[in-house]
C-alpha positions in Angstrom: 107.6 120.3 60.9 106.1 122.0 63.9 108.7 123.4 66.4 107.5 121.1 69.2 108.0 118.0 67.0 111.4 119.3 65.9 112.5 119.8 69.5 111.3 116.3 70.5 113.0 114.7 67.5 116.3 116.4 68.2 116.3 118.0 64.7 116.1 121.5 66.0 119.3 122.6 67.8 118.7 123.8 71.3 120.4 127.2 71.5 120.9 129.2 74.7 118.0 131.4 75.5 117.9 134.7 77.3 116.8 134.7 80.9 114.0 134.8 82.1 112.5 134.0 78.7 111.4 130.3 78.3 111.8 129.0 74.8 109.7 126.5 72.9 112.1 123.7 73.6 111.9 124.5 77.3 108.1 123.7 77.0 109.0 120.0 76.6 109.5 117.5 79.3 111.9 118.3 82.2 114.4 115.9 80.9 115.4 118.3 78.1 117.9 121.0 79.2 117.1 124.6 79.2 120.0 127.1 79.0 120.0 130.8 79.7 122.4 133.6 79.0 122.2 137.2 80.2 121.2 139.7 77.6 120.9 143.5 77.5 117.4 144.8 78.1 117.2 146.2 74.5 117.8 142.8 73.1 114.6 141.2 74.6 111.2 141.0 73.0 108.8 143.8 73.5 106.5 143.5 76.6 103.5 142.5 74.3 105.3 139.3 73.4 106.7 138.3 76.8 105.2 135.5 78.8 102.9 136.9 81.5 103.9 136.1 85.1 102.5 132.8 86.3 101.8 131.3 82.9 103.3 127.8 82.7 104.9 126.0 79.8 102.0 123.8 79.0 99.7 126.8 78.7 102.1 128.5 76.3 102.4 125.4 74.3 98.6 125.1 74.1 98.2 128.7 73.1 100.9 128.2 70.5 98.9 125.3 69.0 95.7 127.4 69.1 97.5 130.2 67.3 98.8 127.7 64.7 95.2 126.5 64.2 94.0 130.1 63.7 96.7 130.7 61.1 95.5 127.6 59.2 91.9 129.0 59.3 93.2 132.4 58.0 95.0 130.6 55.2 91.9 128.6 54.3 89.9 131.8 54.2 92.4 133.4 51.9 92.2 130.3 49.6 88.4 130.6 49.8 88.6 134.2 48.7 90.9 133.1 45.9 88.3 130.5 44.8 85.7 133.3 44.9 87.7 135.6 42.8 88.8 133.0 40.2 85.3 131.6 39.9 84.0 135.1 39.3 86.7 135.8 36.7 85.9 132.5 35.0 82.2 133.4 34.8 83.0 136.9 33.3 85.4 135.2 30.7 82.7 132.7 29.9 80.3 135.6 29.2 82.9 137.1 26.8 83.3 133.7 25.1 79.5 133.6 24.6 79.6 137.0 22.9 82.5 135.9 20.7 80.7 132.7 19.7 77.7 134.7 18.8 79.7 137.2 16.8 81.3 134.2 15.0 77.8 132.9 14.0 77.6 130.1 16.6 74.3 131.2 18.2 73.2 127.7 19.2 76.3 127.1 21.2 76.3 130.6 22.6 72.7 130.3 23.7 73.3 126.9 25.4 76.3 128.3 27.3 74.5 131.4 28.3 71.4 129.5 29.4 73.1 126.6 31.2 76.4 127.9 32.6 76.7 131.8 32.7 75.7 132.8 36.2 75.2 129.3 37.4 75.4 128.5 41.1 78.6 126.8 42.1 77.0 124.8 44.9 73.3 124.2 45.5 71.7 127.6 45.7 74.9 129.6 46.2 77.3 131.7 44.3 80.8 131.9 45.7 80.1 135.2 47.6 77.5 133.3 49.6 79.9 130.5 50.4 82.5 133.1 51.6 79.9 134.9 53.7 78.7 131.6 55.3 82.3 130.6 56.1 83.0 134.1 57.6 79.8 134.2 59.7 79.6 130.5 60.7 83.2 129.5 61.2 85.9 132.1 60.7 84.5 134.8 63.0 83.6 132.3 65.7 87.1 130.8 65.5 88.7 134.2 65.9 86.4 135.2 68.8 87.1 131.9 70.6 90.9 132.1 70.1 90.9 135.7 71.5 88.7 134.7 74.5 91.1 131.9 75.4 94.2 134.1 74.8 92.7 136.9 76.9 91.9 134.6 79.8 95.2 132.7 79.8 97.8 135.1 78.6 96.4 138.6 79.2 95.6 138.9 75.5 99.2 138.6 74.4 99.6 137.2 71.0 102.4 135.0 69.6 104.1 134.4 72.9 105.1 130.9 71.8 106.6 132.2 68.6 108.3 135.1 70.4 110.1 132.5 72.6 110.9 130.5 69.5 112.5 133.6 68.0 114.6 134.1 71.1 115.9 130.6 70.9 116.7 130.7 67.2 118.2 134.2 66.6 121.8 135.3 67.1 121.7 138.2 69.6 123.8 141.2 68.7 123.9 140.3 65.0 122.3 142.6 62.4 119.0 141.2 61.2 118.7 139.1 64.3 117.3 141.9 66.5 114.6 141.0 69.1 112.4 143.8 67.7 112.4 146.5 65.1 115.2 149.1 65.3 112.7 152.0 66.0 111.8 150.2 69.3 115.4 149.9 70.5 117.6 152.2 68.5 117.9 154.4 65.4 116.5 153.0 62.2 119.4 152.0 59.9 121.9 151.9 62.8 124.3 149.1 61.8 126.8 149.8 64.6 125.9 146.7 66.5 
């Protein structure tokens, strides 16, 4: 379930959020309460993930949804590369099977497989590398460029502001493994004294 849906449905507990950070649940209609609590400066997100001045809740929500869409495209691309790798592996194994059939004296079957299936296009006129290249050139690269253009224009290029605000809402400040950012950014690595 997406965080916005969870907030609206009441399934996600609204936890106090640090001031002046606005959290994902604060991006919802004004009828929902937004809480704040003071927090030490070293317990806030790094500047690259803070909401830029003047950016409203609706814009952060829209950028969060755009980021979510890009993540789905990245996942799809990964699956496409998996398809590419697995299909190539299958074709190589098929070639080995042809050789083994031939060694076993089944030349007719080996010849048919080699002629009709080894090296065959997986879609009209294309091997999987061509599908991957078309996806990258036609869709993936344009999607990434467009997302960056919108993010640059509306949030000064800051990435994952929506998620950063969600993290601030959901984490337990002051607790080990609930830090706002990595230890090297606000303390000594391995320092468990907090």
